[in-house]
N, C-alpha and C positions, 0 to 999 in steps of 0.2 A: 204307309204305316200299317203294320200288321198287328194282329192281336190273337191270342188264343181264343178260338171260338168265333172269329170274325175277321174280315179283311177290309181295310180302309182303302178303297180304290179298286176298280175292277181290273186294272192292269198289273196289280201287285199281288202275288200269291206267295204264301209260305206255309208249308205243311209240317214244319218242325213243331212237335207237340209242346216244347218248352220255349217257344219263341219269345223274344223280347222285341220291343218297338222303341224307336228313338225319334224324337222330334226336336227341332232346333229353334230356339226362340231368339227374336231380334226385336229391338225397338223400331217400330214402324212409324207411321204417321200417328198423330196424337190420339186418334180414336182407336188405335190398335195397341196402345201401351197397356201394360198390365195394370189392372185396377182391382181394388178390394174394398170390402166393407164388412162390418160385423153387426149381426142382429142377434138378439137373445134366442130366437127360435132356430136360426140356421147356422149359428156359429160364425166362423171366419169363412169368407167367400173370396176367392181369387179367380180372375179370368185373364187369359192371355192367348194370343195367336202364336202358333208354332208352324214351322214349314218342313216339309219332307221333300228331299231332292228327287226329282223324276229323271231317271237316266235317259229317258227318251226325249231328246232335245226338241222334238216337234211338239211336245205336250208341255203344258204349264206345270209349275210346281204345285204340290198339294198343300192346301192350308188346313190346319187342324185347330179348332178352337177347344182349348182345355179349360175346364172350370172345376174348382174344388170348393165344396161346401160340406155341410154336416151330413148330407146324404151320401156323398161319395165323390168320385172323380168322373166327370162327364166329358166325353170326347165327341166332337161333332165335326165331321168332314163334309165339305160342300165343294163340288166341282166348279171350275171357273165359269162354266156355262149355266150353273145353278140347275142342272137337269138331274142331279143325283145327290142325295144326302145320306150319309151313313153315320149312325150314332151308336155309342156304347156307354154304359154306366157301370163302373166298378164300385160296388157299394163299400161304404166305409168299414162295415164289419168284416168284409172279406180281405181287407188290407192288414197284413201282419207286421210290416215294418218298412223302413226306407233307409237309403244310404245317400249321403250328400258329400261330394268332393270331386276329385279327378276321375277320369275314365278308368274303368276296371279292365285289367289286362288279360283278356281271353277272347279269342276269336269266336264269334257267334254269327250264324247265318240269320238273315232277316233284319239286319240293322241298316237303316236307310239314312241317306246323307242329305245335307242341305245344299242348295244351289247358290247360296249367297256368298260363299267363301271361295277362295282360290282352290283349284283342283288339288294342289299339293297339301292343302290344309284339310280338305274334305276327304281324307282317307277313311277307309273302313274302320268303324268303331268296334270296340271289343267289350265283352262282358264276362265276368268271372264270379265264382262263388266266394272268392277271397276278396274281402272289402278293405284290404290293407292300404290300397293306393289312395292317397289323400292329396297328392300334388300333381299338377298337370305336367305333360312332357314339355319339351322346349318349344314346340311349335303350337300346341293347342292351349289357348287361354280360356277355354270353355270350362264351365262347372257343370256337373251332371247330377241329376236327382234320379236315383233308382227307386222305384216303387214296387214292392213285392206284395202280390195278392194271390189268393187261392179262391178263384171264382167258382161259385156253386153252379153246377149244370144239372138239369133235371132228368134228361133222357139220354143215357142212363144216369142215375144219381151219382154224382162224383164231384170232386174238387179239382179244378184245372189251374195249374200254376201259371200265373200271368205276371210278366214284368213290363213295366212302362218306364222308359228312360226319357227324361226331359233334359235337353241340352241348352244351357244358358250362356250366351256370348254377346249380349247387347253392349257390353262395355269393353274397354281396351285392356283391362287387366283381369287376371284370374281372380284376384281378391274381390273386386267389385261384382264379378259374375257369381262368385261363391255366395255373396250376401243375398243375391236374388234367389239363388237356389235354396239357401237356408230359410228364406222367408216362406217359400212354398212348403218346405219340410215342416216348419213350425205350424203352418196352417193345418197340415195333415194331423199332427199330434194333438193340436187343440180340438179339432173336430172329432178325433177318436175319443177324446175325453179321457176318463180313467182307464179305458180299455187298453190303450197303447202303453207299453212299458210299465204295466202295473208291477211287474216283478223286477223292474230294472234296478231298483234301489238295493235289493238283496238278490243273491243268486239262488237258483233252484238247487236243491240237493237231489242228485239222481243216483239211484242204485241200479246197477246193471248186472244181471245174471248172465255170464258168458256162455253157460251151458243150457240156457232156456231154449224151448222148442227143439229143434234138431241140432243144437249146439252151435248155431250161427248168430248168437245174440250180439257179439262184439262187432261182427262185420255189418250186420243190419243197422246197428246204431251209428256206425261211422258213415255209412252210405246214405241213410235216410233220415236220421234224427238230427245230426249235427248241422247239415245244410239249412234246415228249417230254423234251428236255434240261432244260427248266424244271421239269417235274413230278418228274424224278429229282434235281433240285438238283445238276446236274453243271456245274461251270464249264468253259469252253472258250475257246479263242482261234481265231478263224476267219481263214484266209488264202485269198484268192481268187487262183487261178492266172491268169497273164496270157499265157503262151506255153508251147510244148512244152518239157519238161524243167525247168520252173520249180521244181516240188516236188523233183525230183532234185537240183538244184543247191543248194537251200536246206537240204535234209536233209544233204547232204554237207558243207556249210560251217559250219552252226551248231554252236557248241560247248556250248550250254546245254540241249540236248534232254533229257538224263536228269535234270538238276537242276531243270528248270522244268516238265516235262510228265510225265503218267502214262501216256500212250499217244498214238498217232498214228492218226487216222481220215481216210480219203479219201471224200469225197462225189462220186462220179464212177463211171465204168466201171472195168474191170480195168486199163486203161492207166495210170491215175494210181497205182494200187497198185504196178504194175510200176516206175514212176518212184521211188516212196518206197523200195521194197525195194532197188533198185540204188543209190540214194543212200546207204543205210545200209551196203551191202556194199562201197562204195568208200571208206569211212572206215577209218583205221587202228584205231579202237576199235570196230569193227563188232560184236565179240562182246559188249561191254558193252551196246550198244543192243538187240541181239537178245534179251539176257537181261532187260533192265529195261523195254523199251517194247513192249508188245503192239500189233499193228496191227489196225485194224478197217476195214470197208468198208461204205458206204451206197450202194446201187445206183442211181445217177442216170444211168448210161450206157445203151447199147443192147445190150451183151453181158451183163455181170453174171454171169459164170460162177462166180466164187468165192463171192459172196453166196448164190447159189442152192445151191451145193455145201454150204456150212456149214449152211444151213437144212435141207437134205435129210439130211445125216449125223446131225443131232440131232432129226430128225422134228419140225421146227418149221415153222409156216406161212410161206410166201413171198408168195403172192398172197392176197387181192386188194390188199394194201397193203405191197408189198415195202420201201418206204422206211421206213415206220413200224416194221415188224418187224425190219429190220436195225438201226435206231436202238436198239431195245430190246436187241438183242445187244450193241451198243457201250456201253450203260450198265449191263450186267449185272454187271460186275466179274469175269467168267470168261474164261479163255483156255485154249487147247490148243496143243500143238506142231503145226507145219505143215511138211510136206516142202518142201524147196527143191531145185531142180535147177540145177547149175552148167553153163553153156553156154560152150563154146569155139568161136570162129569163125575160119576161115581163108579170107579172101576170094580172089578171082581174082588180085588184085595181091599176094597173100601177106602181107597185113596181118592180124595176130591181134587178137582182141578177146575179152573175158570179160564175160559177163552172168549174171544169176541170175533164175530163172523159178519161178513158183508154179502155173502153169496148164497150159500145153501148148506143144508145138513142132509146127509144121505145114509140110508140103511136099506140094503137089498141090492137089486141087480145093477143099478147105476153106480152105486158105490163100489160094488165088486169090479165092474168094468174099469172104473177110474183107477183103482189101486192095482188090480192084477195085470193090467195092460202096461204097467211101468216097464216091464221087461222088453216091450216093443217101442220104447220112447224114440229110438233112432229113426223110425219111419214117420214121425210127426203125428198129426191128428188122425191119420188112417188107423192108428192103433185102436182107437175106440170102436170103429166099425168092425174090425176083425174080431175083437174080443167080445163084442155084443153078440155076434153070431155064435161064438163058442158058448156063451152063457145061456142063450136061448135053447140051444141043443141040450144043455145040461142045466135045466131050470131048477133053481133052488127056492125053498120057502123057509121062512124064519118064524119061530114062535115067540110070542111076547105080548106085552100089554101096552096099549097106546092110549094116552090121555091128552086132551087139548081144551083150550079155552077159546070158544068161538069169538070171532071179531064181530062187533056190533057197530053199524054205521053211526048210530046216534051217539055212541060214546067215543067215536074216533077223535083223536087229537089232530087239530089242524096246525101244522108247523109251518111258519113262514118267518120272514126276517123280522117283522114287527113283534110277533109273539116271542121270538127268541130274545130280542133285545129287552122286551118287557120282563121276561123271567130273570135274565141276568141282573137287571137293574134292581128288581125286588129282592133277589137272593144275595146279591153281591155287595150291596151298600145300603145305608140307612136312608130314610126319607129326610128331606130338607127340614121339615118340622121337628123331627126327632133330634137332629143334630143341633138345631137352634135351641131347643129345650135343654139339651146337655150343656150348651154354652152358658145359658142363663143360670143353671143350677150348679155349675162347676165348683163354686166355692161355698156351697151350702154345707151344712153339717154332714158327717159321715153316715149318719143314719139313713139319709136319703140316697146314698150312693148305691146301695144294693138294689133299690127299686129302679134306679136309673139304668143300672147295668142289665137288670132283668128285662126292662122295656127295650133296650137296645138289642138284646138277643132275640126278642120276639120279632123286631123289625127285620133283622137279618134272616129270620126263618121264612120270610116271604109272606107274612100276613098282609091283608089289605091296608093301605095307607089311611083309609077312612077312620081306622081305630085311633089314629094319632092326630087326626085333623084338628081337633080343638084342644090339644094337650097343653098349649100355652095358657089358655083361659081357665085352667082348673085351679087358679089361685083366687085372689080377691078381685081380679079384673072382671068387668062386665062382659057379656058375650059380644056386645057390639063395640067394645073398646078397641084401642089401637093394637092391642096384643092379640085380638081374636083372629084366628086363621080362617074362621068360617064366615065372619061378618061380611056382608056385601058392601057395607059402608066403611070398611076399614080404610084408613088413610095412613101412609107411612111418611115420616118426616126425617130429614137428616138431623143428627144431634152433634153439635160441636164438641170437640174434646176427644177423649179416648173412646175407642170402640168398646162395646159391651163384651166382646170376645177377646180375652187376653191371649198373648202368644202361647202361654202354657196350655190354655184350654184348646186352642186350635191344634197344637201339637198332640195333645191327648186324644182329641177326636180323630185326628188323622191316623194315629197309631191304632185306634180301635177299628177304624174302617179297614186298614190294611190287614189287621189280624183276622177280621171277619172274612175278608176276601180270600186270604190265604187258607183259612179253614174250609171255606166253600169249595175252593179249587181242588182240594185234596179229598173231598168226599167221593166215595164210589157211587156209581149210578144206583139209584134207589129202586129196589125191586118191589113189585106189587103182587108177587105170587109167593107161595110157600117155598121154603128151601127144599133142595132135592131130597133131603132125608125125612121131610115131613109129609104127612098124608095130604091128599087133595080133597077139596070139598067145594061146596057152593055151586058155581056155574060150570065147573069142569065136567067134561064128558069123557068116559073111559070105556074101553072095549078090549077084549082079549081074543086072540086068534092067531092064524098063520098068515104071513104076509110075503108076497113076492118083492114088494118095494114099499117103503115109506120115504118120501123125499120132500123136504121142506125148502122152498125157494122164496127169495125176496127180491130178485131181479128178473128181468124178462128172459135172459139167456144164461144157461149154465156153461156154454161154450159158444164160439162164434157161429157154429152150425147147429146149435141146440136151442131152439126157440121154445123154452119150457113153459113160461107163464106169460102169455100175451097181455094179460090185464095188469101186470105189475108195474109200479112206478118206483122211482128212486127213493121217494119219501112219502109213502102212503100209510106207513105204520101197519102193514099187513104181511103176515107169513102165509104163503099158500102151501097147504099140506096136501100132497098128491099121494093117494093111497091105492095100492093094487093088492088085492087080497088073494089068497090061495084059491085055486079053482079056475083062474083065468087060463085060457087055452094058449098054446104056443103061437097059433096064427094071430090071435089078438095081440100078443106081445110083439110079434114081428111088425104088425100094422102100427102099433104104438111107437116103436122105435123108428120105423121108417118115416113117420109123420112128425117126428121131433123137429126136423129142420124147417118145416113150414108152419109149425104151431097148431096143426090140426089134429094132434094126437089125443086131445082131451075131448070127450063127448060133451055135447051141450047139456044133456041130461045125465046125471050120475046113474051108474049101473050097480049091480050087487058086487061086482068085482073091482070097479074103478070109481074113484070119487075124488073130488077136489074140494077142500074145505078151507076158507079163509079164517085164520086164527091169529091171536096175539101171543100165545104161548102154547107149548106142548111138552110132553114127557114121553120118552121111549124107554121101556123096561124090557129088554130082550131076555129070552131064556138063556142063561149063561151055561147051561149044560152042553150046548152046541156052540162051535166057533162061528164067528161072523165078523163083519167089517162095518165100522162106523166112520164117516168122513165129515169133516167140517171145512168148507171151502176147498174141497178136493184133497185135503190133508188127512191122513189116517190118524185117528185118536184111539185111546184105550177103549176096548170093548166093554160096555157096561151100561148102566143107566145114564141117560142123557136128558137134560132139561134145557129148554130154550125160551127166552123172552125177548121181545123186540123193543128197542128204544128208538123212536122215530127221530130222524134228523140229528143223530148224535155227533157225526163228523161232517166235514166239508170235503167234497170231491170236485175236481176240476171238470168243467163242462164246456161244450162248444160256445162260441160267440155267435149267437143267433138272435134275431129280434124276439122280444119277450113274448109276443103273441104266438110265435112259432114253437116255443119251447113246450113240448108236450108233457114234460115232467114237472112243470111248474104248477 
């Protein structure tokens, strides 16, 4: 039995990098029968002995003990003489899916046979990416369980595709053998918990840009993405974009997104993710979509900064197969909050525009390189290197005013799942006490209705529930009576007859809650800074001068080979403002750009020409008497005043399935 990354048996070798392994299970003596048990800590556990045919008749068959539990699939091979033991563990988080049924019809090297069947039955087995075969052939009554995993390897860091095939033929009919195989498949799914097939109930909506990168987006999707989706048994709907802002328009207009899909994935560069994000934020129900639809990215473009940042923050491999690795992220069933930056634009013609960004804002040399190198898109990511050389030889500076609001650690918001749920609960619904008081007062005179409605509005605005904790006892009841919500001695008794809450009052309360939730879901993100047309004051810091570059980033990478802000996290609420002022030498700029790939371009101590400042908001006011380029997430925007403010954890993005302790971004 062979495996990716290891060989079971010293006399069996297989160098196929995508090798599969097959073991054949039989009912042996009683102590060798499959047995299982379930514990709260370990989930479902199954253990059974399988055998591998040894074609060397002078040697014994190889026995493999296979065990499935909450940790993973454990394989243990012991030689007949007990002189050598080989073991392997495939962790449960590395398993993406399984297939149970008849053998799959494609010839694969490295498939090993059983010695317990007749030679004509023990023909070479086959494996295919197409899992359509569900019935056995006329001779083979076996049922097969294909287990698909992408095992993490450390040196070098990568994911190795690994297939384990278990063959069940203890019984005389295919149907009985299939039941045994399905039992093992169910055990895998139970032990995976909510991770496996999280998206199986609804398909993923995938947008593919066929012209992304070097124009090979469609081919890369067919060869690298679809096989992983099939192995993970993930349904999807593929939409190929036809023009700029195609995805943005569709996401903004479609009304069935949350009902029909479990998530949205873009197979392209960062530009298509930008389109989808802004299409969502332009909807009145944007809050519902950001809550219910995580966004994923498969890097088929030439920049791919977000995909690289996600892999980096979770210590997951990106190269040498970034598309496959990112697809594994999109089928993992995991998500994490992602910071979003609200952009206000004021053009030279005084036209205002609002955008939302997830990656970076650029003014100066990097923005120039990003936009002006579009004419070289056909050569892929090398266009950035060539145009960087050109721009250094013809170094530009830009005049303007820069203002920023410094980030303070003591005031940083900590966003996690608990605080998010707490905020939604307080803002999206009333407290139980408030609803109970409404029920009691429902049929009182109309003069009290205005006060009740005012109190309900306050509760929806997110004030602390303690303000309403004793609202019931504000009548003639004593504080320690049965109606007191604060009393430690309160006792509640059932009352025969009709409930205090009539059907009419319940319906009225429910309609109020729904109306409050609907109003909350349509509210725009609340800004904490002055509008772009208003002056800045307070803790804002402003300076005027000439700049080679001002670049604001909130992910670690601007592109797959541009390690721009090593300290950044997906959800830290920080914008890193990188400033390069006029006076910097060309040699310093060459060194800066050369070190971008390693993340060593930023000096530990700021200099008079280069500085990195963590902020929560900033404003750029360029001198409009000279032309220039402004970019948001690599997309060119109208040249003029730009203001940005970060909103921590505003959307959900798909992340790798790794143990919680290993997630650097958490």
